[in-house]
N, C-alpha and C positions, 0 to 999 in steps of 0.2 A: 503494500501499501503508499509505503513511503517512498520508496522507487520511482512508482506510477507518479508522486505528486510532483517529487522532485523532476520527473523527466518532462511534466507537464510544464512546471514553472521552466526550466534550461528552454523550450520550445520557444518561449518568449522571450527570452534572453538574445533577441539576434536583431540586425540594425532593420528587417523588413516588418515583422511585428511592432517593433518598439515606435519606428515610424510611422506605421499605421493607427495603430493606436494613440498617436499624438495627434495626428490630423484631424481622428475622429473627436475626441477629446477637444481639440483647439477651436472646431469649426463648432461644437455644439455648446460651449460656453460662452462661446461670442456672441452665437445668435441668440442665445438664451438674455443673455446680458443686454443686448441692442432691442430685443423684442419684448423685454421689460418696460423700456420707456416707449417705445414706440406705440406697442398696442397691447399693453397691460392687460393681463386675464382677466384680474379683478375688476375692470372697467366694463366690460362687453362680454354676453355669452360668445361674441363673434373671435375676444379677444383669447378667451378661456380655450376654444374650440382650436383655435390656429396652436395656439401652444400645446395642445396636448397632443395633436397630429403630428408635430414636430418631434415632441419627447417620443411618442412611438415610435415613427422612424429612426431616431438615435438609438435608442433601447434596441429595437430588432437590429438594426446594422451591428451593434457591440454584439449583441447574442448570436447571431448567426457567423458573426466573424470568428467568436469563440467556437460554436461548435464546430466550424470547419476545420479549423487548426485541431483542435483536442480529438474529434472523432478521428482524422484523417481518413486514408482512402481504404485500407485494410491491404494487407498485405498476405503474398502466400505463404505458407509456412515452410522452412528451409525442408528441403529433400522432397519437396513435393510431387507426386506421382499419380496419374490418372489410376481409377478404379480398374479399369482393363487393359493389362501390358501391352495389349495390339495398340493401344491407341500412342502407344509413345511415337511411334513412327510420324504422326501427324503433326507432332510436339516440337518446339525449339528448346533445346535445352539452356541452363544457366548457370555457366561454370562457378560463378560467385558464389549463389546459393544450393550450389549442387544439386540441383531439381528441375522438372519440366516445368516450361511455363503454360499455365492455362490459356486457353483462348481470350484475347483480348489483355492478356497479362504482358507487360513490361518492366523490364529491369531498370531503376532508376538509379543512378550513379550517385547522386546525391545523398538520398535515404540508405544505399546501397541493398536495397531489397528489391524482390520482384513484388511490383505493384498491380492488386487487380482492376481491370481497368483503366488504365493509366490514362490521362489526360494530358497534366503536364506538372512540373515541379513549380510552385508558385513559392517566391520568397516572399511575399507579402503575409502570408500565414506559416510560414516556414514548414511545411509541407506537399506532401502531393495533393492534386485533385484526381481522383479515381472514385472507383465504385461507389465506397461509403460515403462520401462527403458532397460528391457532386451537386446534390438539392441545395446543401448547408450552402457551398460556395456559391452559387446560384441567386440563392435568396440574399446573402450578404452583399451580391453586387447591386440587386435590385432595389433593396433598401438604402442602400448606398447615394444610390443616383438621386433615387426619390427624395431622401433627406436633405442632398445638398441642393437640390433645386429649390427646394422652399427655402435653405438657409441662404442662397444667394437674394431670392425674392426680398427675406426679411432685410440680411443686410444692406441690399442694395436702397431699399425703400429709409431706412432708419440714416443711411447717410445721408440720403437725400434732403429728408427733413431737418437733419442737424446743418447741415451745411448753409440750408437758407431759412436757419432759425431767425437770423436779422428779419429778413424779408416778412417772414410771418408776425412778427412783435410789430413791424412797421405799419403793417396793412391790418393790426388788430386781431389775427387769427391767432388768439392766445391758447385755443384748446389744442390746436396744432405744434405748438411749441412743447414739446416732451421730451424733446431727446437732445441731449447737452452732450457736446463733444470735448473731450481735451484733448491734448496731442498722442498720449497713447493710444486712448480708445479708436482715435481717428486712424492712427496706424495700424492698429489692429484690426481694425476693421476693414479697412483695405486688403489687410494681408491673406483674411480669411474670406475675402469677397473671392479671392485669387486662388486660394485655394478650392472652395467650393467649385468653381468653374472648371478648375481644372479635374477635380474628380468627377465632375460630369460629362465632359469631354472623352478622358482617357478611361475612366471605370464603364460609363455607357460603350463605349467600342467594346469593349471587353465583355458587358454583357448581352450584348448584340450577338455577339460571336458564341458564346456560352449556349444562349438559346437558340442560334441555327444547329450547334450541334446537337443540341440535346433535339431537336424537332428530326433531324435528321441521323438519330443515332449513331453519331461518329466523334469519336474524339479527334482531337488534335495527330494523334500519333495515328491514328487511320485514315486521316484524309492524305496524309503523305504516302501511304500503305495504298490506298486505292489510286491517286493519281500515279503512281509508279505500275500498279496493275495496266491503269488505262493504256500508259506508254506502251508496256511489256503487250500488251493485247496488240497494241497497230500491227509490231511486229512479228508476233507468233501468232495471233488469229486465233489464238484459244478463249474461248468465251469464259468471264469471269464475272460473276452476280455478286454485289455485296449484300452478305447476310442477315444483316441485324436490321435494314431500315423496313419495319414493319405496320407504317403507316405513321402520320403525325402525331396523333393521340395516341396512340400506343405505344409509340416513342417518347413522349413527354413522361406517361404514368408511370415510367419504369423510373423516373427520374424525378419530378418534381409532384409533389401531394402534401397536404395538410401538415403532414409531421417529416417532410422531406427524407423518408426514410428510403433507401434503395429497396429497388427490387428482385426478388430473386436470391440466389445463392451466389454470387459474383464468379461460378464457374461455369455453368450449364445457361445457354441463352435462348430467348426464341428467337428464330429463324425462320424466313421465310421458305413456301415451299419449294422445293427440291433442291435448298441447302441441308447442309448440316452443320454440326458445332465444331468441325474441321477445315469449312470450306475455305474461312480466311488466312488459319494458319498453313494449310498447303499452299497455298498464293505465297503468305511470306517465306517458306521453304523455297519455293521456286526462284523470288528475287535474290534472296541468300546464294543462294546456288549460282545464281548469274553475279551477283558480288563480287562472290570468290572467282571466278573465270576473269573478269577482268581487272584481277589486284594485281599491283606491279610492284615489284621489289627496289626499293629505293637504297642507297647506302648514304651516309652521312658525311660530305666532305668539310662542312664547316660548321661549329658549333652551333643547338640552338639555344637560347637562354629561357624560352618557354614564356616569355614576356608577352602582353595582350597588344602591346605597340611597342615593339623594338625598333623604333625610326634611328636609335643610335649606332644599335650594332647591325642593322640590316637594310637602312637605307630609308629615305622618306616615302618612297612610292610605297613598299610592304606596309607600310605605318598608315597610309592613307587608305590602303583596300583589304580591310581585315574581313574575314568573314562573318557575315550579320548573323551571329548564333551565339549562344552561351555555352557551348561545348568549349572543352579547358585545350589549352595551349600547353605542348607539352616542351620539356628540357632536354636535349640530343646532345652527343659528344660525339666528336670525329671517330668513325668507325662504326657507329651503329648503323642496323639496317632496320628500315621501317617498311612496314608491308601497307601500299598505300590504297585506299578503295576510292578518295571522292579529289579533286583536283579544283582549284580555282588560276587565276591567272598568277599571282604572285604567292599563293598560298597550297599546301597538299593537307591531306588529311590521312592518319595510318594508325597503325597500331603497332608499336617497337616489337621486334625481335627479340624473345629473351627464352634463355634456356634454363631448366631446372637447376640448381645447385647440386652437387655432385654428394652424396650421403644423407639426403633429405626426399621425401615424400611430400612435403607443401610445394604446392604451385606457386610461381612467382605472380603477382599482382599485374593483371593488366594495365600497361599505360599507352592511352590512345588519345589521341589528339590533333590541335592542328601546327603546323610549324613552316617556316618560310620555305617556300621552291629551290631559294637560290640556295640554300643550305644541304640540297642534297643533288645525284644523278641518278637517275635508273641504271641499275647493274646492266643492263647489255649495253647501254653507252658506255660506262666506266670500264669493260671487258673490253670494248673497241678500241676505245681512247687506252688502254693498256696497250693491245694489241701493236696499234700506229706508232705509240711510244719504243715498244720494242722493235719494232721493225726499223726505226728510224737508229736508233744504236747499233744496232746489228752494220747497217747500212755506213753508219758513220766510222766503224771500227774496219770496216771493209777498203774506205777511203784514207783512212791511216796507215 
């Protein structure tokens, strides 16, 4: 019990939750302070209703934020295996968790666990968004947008009345002279208006994206898998039907309801007629097979620092064209070998080749990430360069 409590507290000791909670509290406190002058609750029923709605929206935002973070997405048990051993051939294997990945499950490198129906890892809740907390997370986004919309109106109206206080006094509108601004209240009011508008725009866009994902019954990862499946279908003419889109209403009921509890058990899913539980996993295995087929092996000829912006060591072009992803950058030494699977103009993504230390059964930790292209050369090119150099040396000896 004590360990669970410590783990829950530690989850919030991270820049994401601390900033998110700070924004929620800052907007809430400043809005209530300004609203108490602009439209006091004790003055009219409208003022009471306005304040009650805002308090409800703010409290709901905080509640669903905590629920999304503390509930978590749910993880597959370590060394998980399907009930039927024959089904293992349709599933991917996770070397880190030493078990198979259930349909719609993916390994999160930040949580270091296989997440059930993983959508993405969210730094603001310091947890993954997945099967168990997708409803809570979406509700948090929705209430945050509604609360900040109301806060923007209240703060904006209060600021207007406060700035035109002298005008109201001059024309005798004494009933409207309610907001008194000090230097600090003016600065904080403007600051929180900016915060509220920022939340409406950014969180609103994320809320729309999450609602689209829920209505289509596709996670962010499955969007990427489906895009690759369509591209592969064009080349191979192999038909593929996404199995989990069973209609918008039924899709929504799997995630959103009055209690925000997830439907099912996270392992077995409702699928379209003609599909089965392993339709998507078979497609993933086929994509993985193609990925291995196009893998190129590179050797490191120049150390890579692992920096996200290595302008001093690798040049300004590399620094100004980073991969737009939160995937890690890896540190490499001269002579390391990397199996590359993705390419950019100035960057490569791959996994460092490692051998198991002698006298131990422990598997080395996988090291994968991006590194500058100019730090490496493909082994085939390196072999050709070595052969050419050897030929030139031999010819030089003959001439001498």
